Structures are given as structure tokens and as C-alpha cells.
SEGUKE-158603 format. One record per residue (C-alpha): residue number from 1; y, x, z; residue in three letters; chain. Coordinates in Angstrom, 3 decimals. Each point is the difference from the previous one (the first is absolute). Last residue first. Example, Ala and Ser with C-alpha at 12.3 -4.5 7.8 and 13.67 -1.06 7.14 Angstrom:
BEGIN
GUGU  pos     north      east        up  code  unit
GUGU    2    -1.060    13.670     7.140   SER     A
GUGU    1    -3.440    -1.370     0.660   ALA     A
//
This chain:
BEGIN
GUGU  pos     north      east        up  code  unit
GUGU  270   -14.347   -22.551    12.448   LEU     A
GUGU  269     3.576     1.351    -1.276   SER     A
GUGU  268     1.116     0.072     3.318   GLU     A
GUGU  267    -2.684     2.335     1.181   PHE     A
GUGU  266     0.372     2.254    -2.857   ARG     A
GUGU  265     3.784    -0.081     0.433   TYR     A
GUGU  264     0.118     0.825     3.918   GLY     A
GUGU  263     1.688     3.448    -0.200   GLU     A
GUGU  262     2.198    -1.002    -2.995   ILE     A
GUGU  261     1.381    -2.679     1.616   TYR     A
GUGU  260     0.436     1.829     2.628   ASP     A
GUGU  259     1.742     2.905    -1.413   LEU     A
GUGU  258     2.192    -2.489    -2.047   GLU     A
GUGU  257     1.444    -1.695     3.355   ASP     A
GUGU  256     0.686     3.340     1.466   ALA     A
GUGU  255     1.996     0.950    -2.822   PHE     A
GUGU  254    -1.275     3.004    -2.488   PHE     A
GUGU  253     3.161     2.870    -0.258   GLY     A
GUGU  252    -2.356     3.226    -1.030   ALA     A
GUGU  251     0.193     1.024     4.050   GLN     A
GUGU  250    -1.898    -3.598     0.698   MET     A
GUGU  249    -2.353     0.794    -2.704   ARG     A
GUGU  248    -0.853     3.367     1.042   ALA     A
GUGU  247    -0.550    -1.325     3.888   ALA     A
GUGU  246    -1.997    -2.727    -1.404   ILE     A
GUGU  245    -2.583     2.330    -1.532   ASN     A
GUGU  244    -2.541    -2.416    -1.521   TYR     A
GUGU  243    -3.459    -0.849     0.040   PRO     A
GUGU  242     0.295    -1.556    -1.781   GLY     A
GUGU  241    -0.149    -2.348    -3.191   ARG     A
GUGU  240     2.816    -1.679    -2.081   LEU     A
GUGU  239    -0.592     1.207    -3.764   TYR     A
GUGU  238    -2.581    -2.572    -0.813   ASP     A
GUGU  237     2.205    -3.029     0.211   ALA     A
GUGU  236     2.148     1.731    -2.002   ALA     A
GUGU  235     2.007    -1.997    -2.989   HIS     A
GUGU  234     0.432    -3.592     1.044   LYS     A
GUGU  233    -1.578     0.174     3.425   GLN     A
GUGU  232     2.625     2.531     0.712   VAL     A
GUGU  231     2.718    -1.119    -1.882   LEU     A
GUGU  230    -0.043    -3.299     2.061   VAL     A
GUGU  229    -0.561     1.669     3.228   LYS     A
GUGU  228     3.001     2.315    -0.587   PHE     A
GUGU  227     2.339    -3.164    -0.826   THR     A
GUGU  226    -1.084    -1.575     2.966   GLN     A
GUGU  225     1.188     3.279     2.175   LEU     A
GUGU  224     3.117     0.693    -1.948   ALA     A
GUGU  223     1.231    -3.638     0.334   ASP     A
GUGU  222     2.031    -0.346    -3.025   LEU     A
GUGU  221     3.730    -0.184    -0.674   GLN     A
GUGU  220     0.089     1.683    -3.125   ARG     A
GUGU  219     2.159     2.848     1.044   GLU     A
GUGU  218    -1.561     0.029     3.275   LYS     A
GUGU  217    -3.288     0.389    -1.513   CYS     A
GUGU  216     0.890     2.567    -2.558   LEU     A
GUGU  215     1.436     2.165     2.973   PHE     A
GUGU  214    -3.224    -0.098     2.219   HIS     A
GUGU  213    -1.926     1.365    -3.665   TYR     A
GUGU  212     2.231     2.066    -0.226   TRP     A
GUGU  211     0.243     1.452     3.438   HIS     A
GUGU  210    -3.589    -0.097     0.261   ASN     A
GUGU  209    -0.949     2.029    -3.087   GLY     A
GUGU  208     2.527     2.457     1.110   ILE     A
GUGU  207    -1.914     0.049     2.869   GLN     A
GUGU  206    -3.322     0.359    -1.593   VAL     A
GUGU  205     1.130     3.273    -1.982   HIS     A
GUGU  204     1.442     1.572     3.236   ASN     A
GUGU  203    -3.048    -0.231     2.051   LYS     A
GUGU  202    -1.913     1.172    -3.467   GLU     A
GUGU  201     2.268     3.627     0.489   ASP     A
GUGU  200    -1.478     0.860     3.597   HIS     A
GUGU  199    -4.006    -1.312    -0.940   PHE     A
GUGU  198     1.200     1.971    -3.298   ILE     A
GUGU  197     0.381     3.537     1.466   ILE     A
GUGU  196    -2.949    -1.013     2.620   LYS     A
GUGU  195    -1.888    -0.233    -2.956   LEU     A
GUGU  194     0.764     2.885    -1.316   ILE     A
GUGU  193    -0.565     1.617     3.388   SER     A
GUGU  192    -3.576    -1.234    -0.358   ALA     A
GUGU  191    -0.646     1.679    -3.461   GLY     A
GUGU  190     0.742     3.309     0.998   ILE     A
GUGU  189    -1.819    -0.061     3.277   LYS     A
GUGU  188    -3.403    -0.660    -2.138   ASP     A
GUGU  187    -2.196     0.813     2.575   GLY     A
GUGU  186    -2.308    -2.816     1.117   SER     A
GUGU  185     1.929    -0.780     2.444   LYS     A
GUGU  184     3.238     0.038    -1.381   GLU     A
GUGU  183    -1.295    -2.074    -2.752   LEU     A
GUGU  182    -0.823    -2.733     2.201   LYS     A
GUGU  181     2.804     0.077     2.337   GLU     A
GUGU  180     2.335    -0.639    -3.772   ALA     A
GUGU  179    -2.074    -2.916    -0.791   MET     A
GUGU  178     0.231    -1.723     3.194   PHE     A
GUGU  177     3.966     1.125     0.407   PRO     A
GUGU  176     0.187    -1.773    -3.869   ALA     A
GUGU  175    -1.791    -3.185     0.669   VAL     A
GUGU  174     2.673    -2.556     1.186   ASP     A
GUGU  173     2.861     1.752    -1.061   LEU     A
GUGU  172    -1.449     0.179    -3.319   GLY     A
GUGU  171    -0.761    -3.664     0.176   ARG     A
GUGU  170     3.804    -0.639     0.285   ALA     A
GUGU  169     0.434     1.483    -3.796   GLU     A
GUGU  168    -2.234    -2.961    -1.273   LEU     A
GUGU  167     1.378    -2.649     2.532   LEU     A
GUGU  166     3.501     0.155     0.473   ARG     A
GUGU  165     0.894     2.572    -2.520   PRO     A
GUGU  164    -1.597    -1.818    -3.047   VAL     A
GUGU  163    -0.501    -3.848     1.650   CYS     A
GUGU  162     2.955    -0.984     1.101   ALA     A
GUGU  161     2.949     1.866    -2.151   MET     A
GUGU  160    -2.356    -0.663    -2.687   ARG     A
GUGU  159     0.220    -4.101     0.274   ALA     A
GUGU  158     3.801     0.472     1.322   LEU     A
GUGU  157     0.395     1.882    -3.625   VAL     A
GUGU  156    -1.060    -2.782    -1.823   ASP     A
GUGU  155    -2.403    -0.560    -3.520   TYR     A
GUGU  154    -1.349     3.625     0.043   SER     A
GUGU  153    -2.194    -0.747     3.213   THR     A
GUGU  152    -3.272    -0.006    -1.480   ASP     A
GUGU  151     0.537     2.669    -2.305   ILE     A
GUGU  150     1.061     2.192     2.966   ALA     A
GUGU  149    -2.911    -1.285     2.048   MET     A
GUGU  148    -2.429     1.174    -3.158   GLN     A
GUGU  147     1.468     3.107     0.063   TRP     A
GUGU  146    -1.713     0.279     3.706   LEU     A
GUGU  145    -3.089    -1.301    -1.264   GLY     A
GUGU  144    -0.251     2.321    -2.874   ASP     A
GUGU  143    -3.263     2.145     1.273   HIS     A
GUGU  142    -0.977     3.295    -0.442   VAL     A
GUGU  141    -2.882     2.149    -0.586   SER     A
GUGU  140    -0.078     3.801     0.773   PHE     A
GUGU  139     0.700     3.255    -2.142   ASP     A
GUGU  138     3.844    -1.986    -1.100   GLY     A
GUGU  137     1.812     2.226     2.503   TYR     A
GUGU  136    -1.314     3.570    -0.173   ALA     A
GUGU  135    -2.624     1.828     2.267   TYR     A
GUGU  134    -0.934     3.652     0.828   GLY     A
GUGU  133     1.538    -0.491     3.884   MET     A
GUGU  132     3.107     1.377    -0.861   ASN     A
GUGU  131     0.910    -1.914    -3.252   ALA     A
GUGU  130    -0.825    -3.014     2.862   LEU     A
GUGU  129     2.515     1.485     2.146   HIS     A
GUGU  128     2.594     0.217    -3.188   GLN     A
GUGU  127    -0.345    -2.956    -0.857   ASN     A
GUGU  126     0.129    -2.155     3.616   LEU     A
GUGU  125     3.340     2.202     0.512   LEU     A
GUGU  124     1.184    -1.174    -3.442   HIS     A
GUGU  123    -0.670    -3.418     1.130   PHE     A
GUGU  122     1.723     0.051     3.084   HIS     A
GUGU  121     3.367     1.671    -2.041   TYR     A
GUGU  120    -0.471    -2.918    -2.483   ALA     A
GUGU  119    -0.331    -2.853     2.655   GLU     A
GUGU  118     3.537     1.742     1.525   GLU     A
GUGU  117     1.860    -0.447    -3.413   ALA     A
GUGU  116    -1.551    -3.604    -0.444   ALA     A
GUGU  115     1.374    -1.012     3.362   VAL     A
GUGU  114     3.313     2.073    -0.594   GLY     A
GUGU  113     0.271    -2.052    -2.753   LEU     A
GUGU  112    -1.224    -2.919     1.545   TRP     A
GUGU  111     2.833     0.028     2.518   ASP     A
GUGU  110     2.770     1.013    -2.593   VAL     A
GUGU  109    -0.632    -3.345    -1.793   TYR     A
GUGU  108     0.134    -2.079     2.935   TYR     A
GUGU  107     3.014     1.847     1.143   GLN     A
GUGU  106     1.615    -1.527    -3.320   GLU     A
GUGU  105     0.136    -3.620     1.160   PRO     A
GUGU  104    -3.368    -2.300    -2.077   MET     A
GUGU  103     1.683    -1.604    -3.282   THR     A
GUGU  102    -3.287     1.501    -1.854   GLU     A
GUGU  101    -3.677     0.256     0.984   PHE     A
GUGU  100    -2.482     2.441    -2.809   ARG     A
GUGU   99     1.514     3.069     0.041   CYS     A
GUGU   98     0.018     1.175     3.926   LEU     A
GUGU   97    -2.643    -1.984     0.622   ALA     A
GUGU   96    -2.242     1.416    -2.501   ASP     A
GUGU   95     1.091     3.198     0.684   LEU     A
GUGU   94    -1.128     0.081     4.264   ALA     A
GUGU   93    -3.190    -1.696    -1.685   LEU     A
GUGU   92    -0.673     2.672    -2.474   ASN     A
GUGU   91     0.069     2.578     2.662   ILE     A
GUGU   90    -1.841    -1.663     2.588   ALA     A
GUGU   89    -3.172    -0.143    -2.689   ASN     A
GUGU   88     0.804     3.672    -0.209   PHE     A
GUGU   87    -0.283     0.117     3.844   GLU     A
GUGU   86    -3.255    -2.445     0.164   ILE     A
GUGU   85    -1.410     2.281    -2.747   HIS     A
GUGU   84     0.408     2.846     2.162   CYS     A
GUGU   83    -0.941    -1.724     3.117   VAL     A
GUGU   82    -3.701    -0.350    -2.129   ALA     A
GUGU   81    -0.104     3.384    -1.270   HIS     A
GUGU   80     0.537     1.479     3.776   ILE     A
GUGU   79    -3.233    -2.136     1.033   MET     A
GUGU   78    -2.186     0.897    -2.728   SER     A
GUGU   77     1.226     3.830     0.243   ALA     A
GUGU   76    -1.190    -1.085     4.179   ARG     A
GUGU   75    -3.558    -1.283    -1.429   GLY     A
GUGU   74     0.033     3.296    -2.355   GLN     A
GUGU   73     0.440     1.957     2.576   SER     A
GUGU   72    -3.028    -1.334     2.126   SER     A
GUGU   71     0.327    -1.875     3.543   GLY     A
GUGU   70     2.835    -1.679    -1.538   VAL     A
GUGU   69    -1.595    -3.302    -1.034   ARG     A
GUGU   68     1.855    -2.514    -2.454   ARG     A
GUGU   67    -1.385    -3.241     0.140   ALA     A
GUGU   66    -1.728    -0.590    -3.655   LYS     A
GUGU   65     2.874    -1.770    -2.735   LEU     A
GUGU   64    -1.713    -2.884    -1.833   ALA     A
GUGU   63     1.846    -2.968     2.288   ASN     A
GUGU   62     2.913     1.611    -1.288   PRO     A
GUGU   61    -0.732    -1.080    -3.674   ASN     A
GUGU   60     0.068     3.141    -2.167   VAL     A
GUGU   59     2.601     1.972    -2.172   TRP     A
GUGU   58    -0.787     3.899    -0.862   SER     A
GUGU   57     3.140     1.796    -0.637   LEU     A
GUGU   56     0.825     2.740    -3.027   ASN     A
GUGU   55     2.529    -1.898    -1.525   SER     A
GUGU   54     2.259     0.900     3.477   PRO     A
GUGU   53     2.051    -3.334     0.935   PHE     A
GUGU   52     2.960    -1.403    -1.539   GLY     A
GUGU   51     1.486    -3.414     0.765   VAL     A
GUGU   50     1.068    -1.949    -3.335   GLU     A
GUGU   49     4.143    -0.371    -0.539   ASN     A
GUGU   48     2.159    -2.539     1.512   ILE     A
GUGU   47     2.743    -1.199    -2.632   CYS     A
GUGU   46     3.615     1.989    -0.087   PHE     A
GUGU   45     1.330    -1.006    -3.698   SER     A
GUGU   44     3.569    -0.775     1.657   HIS     A
GUGU   43    -0.179     3.394     1.941   SER     A
GUGU   42    -0.105    -0.680     3.555   ARG     A
GUGU   41     2.943     1.057     2.189   GLN     A
GUGU   40    -0.527     1.950     3.918   PHE     A
GUGU   39     1.540     3.041    -1.992   THR     A
GUGU   38    -1.158     3.554     0.528   ILE     A
GUGU   37     1.073     3.872     0.648   GLN     A
GUGU   36     1.513    -0.548     3.574   GLU     A
GUGU   35    -1.398     3.279     1.155   PHE     A
GUGU   34    -2.529    -1.598     2.051   LEU     A
GUGU   33    -1.084    -2.448    -2.788   PHE     A
GUGU   32    -0.571     2.749    -2.647   ALA     A
GUGU   31    -2.264     1.873     2.631   ASN     A
GUGU   30    -2.461    -3.236     0.653   TYR     A
GUGU   29    -0.204    -0.120    -3.738   LEU     A
GUGU   28    -0.604     3.594    -0.647   GLU     A
GUGU   27    -2.849    -0.577     3.043   ARG     A
GUGU   26    -1.055    -2.989    -1.524   ILE     A
GUGU   25    -0.355     1.870    -3.472   CYS     A
GUGU   24    -2.290     2.531     1.694   TYR     A
GUGU   23    -2.206    -1.701     1.821   ILE     A
GUGU   22    -0.389    -2.014    -3.281   LYS     A
GUGU   21    -0.897     2.810    -1.991   GLU     A
GUGU   20    -2.465     0.886     2.286   GLU     A
GUGU   19    -1.661    -2.772     0.262   PRO     A
GUGU   18    -0.212    -0.563    -3.763   ASP     A
GUGU   17    -0.094    -3.797    -0.926   GLN     A
GUGU   16     3.745    -0.643    -0.503   LEU     A
GUGU   15     0.974    -3.643    -0.111   ALA     A
GUGU   14     1.763    -0.483     3.643   LEU     A
GUGU   13     1.647     3.068    -0.709   VAL     A
GUGU   12     1.958    -1.424    -2.959   HIS     A
GUGU   11     0.617    -3.075     1.885   ASN     A
GUGU   10     1.657     2.234     2.755   ALA     A
GUGU    9     2.111     1.270    -2.690   ARG     A
GUGU    8     0.945    -3.235    -1.251   ASP     A
GUGU    7     0.890    -1.464     3.047   PHE     A
GUGU    6     1.718     3.178     1.782   LEU     A
GUGU    5     2.092     0.080    -3.233   SER     A
GUGU    4     1.827     2.862    -1.145   ASN     A
GUGU    3    -2.459     1.317    -2.353   LEU     A
GUGU    2     0.263    -3.296    -1.834   ASN     A
GUGU    1    -3.491    -0.431    -1.940   MET     A
//
């Protein structure tokens, strides 16, 4: 591994399974970037690592997961755990977006390094809160739907930008305020405050995805809306479902015609 290479070091972090080690190494990498101690060159032997997840996770089909009710302490912990898993996935998704796709402008890699650092911070807050509740990451079952999308879109950065930040992460803009309100009403003010931090930061993450999606469409002379429709049908038909936080999506860079399509998707697809 070339310790001076952004890509080699990010690729190394992508493969790490231990959450604490992963968070620590992301912080080190981000600090190295801030102090201009890394380059944007790939080593000649560079190839994408396998993604790292904690070995104690219990994987199940998404349909097998039960509804999370916040009326009990275990229900609240289950909800926090679910978001914790989303944020761990988000770390890997950002690192993979950084490592996998070549020939993008330098700012693209800077953007996704920043996203990875913020996702690591989110995970740290949630993981710490989960520990204070008497639980740990891995105590509840999880599914692999988020990472499966990374696999499905690994063939093209355009597909990745269309489907991960603009669909998966944007869904967080729809549900995070509602989840925060439920936690606050149930007495978990700390959990609610963490979700509010995540909601604030995720708007920027989605905006980054929107920016690079439209950049690529313009570069390839593609109609952005029609291309989005094709990629949704190909990869993510089940991810468009309301209710939608239209105001937050507009703040995150969605255009009016895109929001019209998203809101009318179920009707249009009948």
C-alpha cells in the first residue's frame, strides 16, 4: 500500500471490518488530506478491495426485519441500530465511490472523502449512543440492500450517482425528521439530536450526488431526467415511495421536473 496515495489508503479503509479501526483510519486519512500529505495517484497494482463489515453481523432478508416500535427501550435501540447500520454502509459506499471510478475531476474525490469522514462521525455518535443504551452494533439483524446497490452500480459512476445519493441517501431526507420526532416523544432526546445532525449533513451528501450526476449527464450529452428514469427502472424501482420531504430534496439540489417524476412515479408506472 502506498501511504501517500488517497486511493490506496481509502481502499485499505474500505476493507477494514472493525468499526473503531475504520473510524480511526478515516480520521487519519482526512487529516492527511487537510495537511496535504497525500497524492491523487493510484499505484500500478491498485485493485478494489472487498468491502469490510463486522464479522458478528447477522444478515437476513429485508422482508424478515420486524417493524421497529419506539415504545420500549429495546424498540428504540433497534431503531438506532438500524440507522447505525445505514451509516456504516454509507462509509463503505462513499469510500467505494472514491476508489472505484477513475478519470473524474479531483474535486469528485475530495467530495467523497469528506462524505466518508462525516458518515464515520455519524456512525460514531450512533454507536456510542447504542452502547449507552446497553447494546452494540451487531445485536440486531441487518440486511445487505444498501451494499447490493453498490454492487449493482459498480459498472458506471453515472449509475452510482443516480442510485445511491439520489435515491438511497435521499430517502433519509424523507424519514429522518419523522424518526427524530418519534424518538423525542419517546424520551430519547439524544437519539433525536443525532438524527437531526445526520439530516443536516445528508442534505449536503445528496447535493454532492446531484451535482456529479448532472455533471456526468452534461459531459455525456444525456438528458438528465430521461436517464434517471432508465436507471431507476433498471436498478431501483422499489426505492421510490413516499411520503417525500420535497423541501429538503429541493435544498439538496433536485430540480422541479425530477421531483414531479418522483412524486408521480407510482402512478406513472401502473
